[in-house]
C-alpha positions, 0 to 999 in steps of 0.5 A: 018476716024479711031480713035484709042484711047490708053488708055495706063494703063486705064481700058476699062470702065474708065470715061474719056476715054471711054466718049471720045470713045463713042463721037469720035464713033458717027462719025468716026470708033474707034479702043480703046486700053485699059489696063486690069487685067483680060485676055478678048477677042478683040471686036466690038460693033458698030463703036467702036472696042475693043483691050484689053492689058492684065497686071496684075498690081503690077508684077514689073519694067522689066514686066511693060517694057515688057508690055509697049513695047508690047502695042507700038507694037500693036499700031504700027501694028494698021492702023489708021487715027489719034490717041488719047494718053490718058497719056502717058507710064511711062517706054517707053513713046517714043515707041508710038509716034515713032510708029505712026509716019507719023501718027497725034497725040493726047495726053490728058495729065492729069497733068503736067508731070514734077510734076507727073512724079513718084511721088510715087517711092522715091527711084528716087531723085525728082531732077532727076524724074522732070528733065526727066519728063520734058524732056518726056513731051517736047517731048510729046508736040513736037511729038504731034498734039494737045495737051489736058490739065486738068490743067492750070500749064500744059497749061501754058507750 
């Protein structure tokens, strides 16, 4: 079985994601797509293929959207039997799910999305952020074959 693990804005050595990648690679081939702010080359070590997605943070919203679209395109080009999304993209949250249509998807959700969505962007009213966050949460829940929830609130919803 080939499993795609997408870390989105998590670096290669993120503790939780890399632990998941190592565990899955004990029995399966793993393609690990991760964020990096340094230009890196694609590499293969054992049963893990590392694919970097370069983005030098803090370039603005247009640049971030373009990066997320690039990640979605990379996801679409990968042939796998199962996709494991560690969190979600903020500006293009639906793209990866559409790109993997027909492939089982497991999503690891950190926080309850309506509370967490764009929490640091004070220019957008909280009520609007929560409404959009709830829509994203419902979409992700509907289009995932399984959810891993790290908070009690997320599990309840």
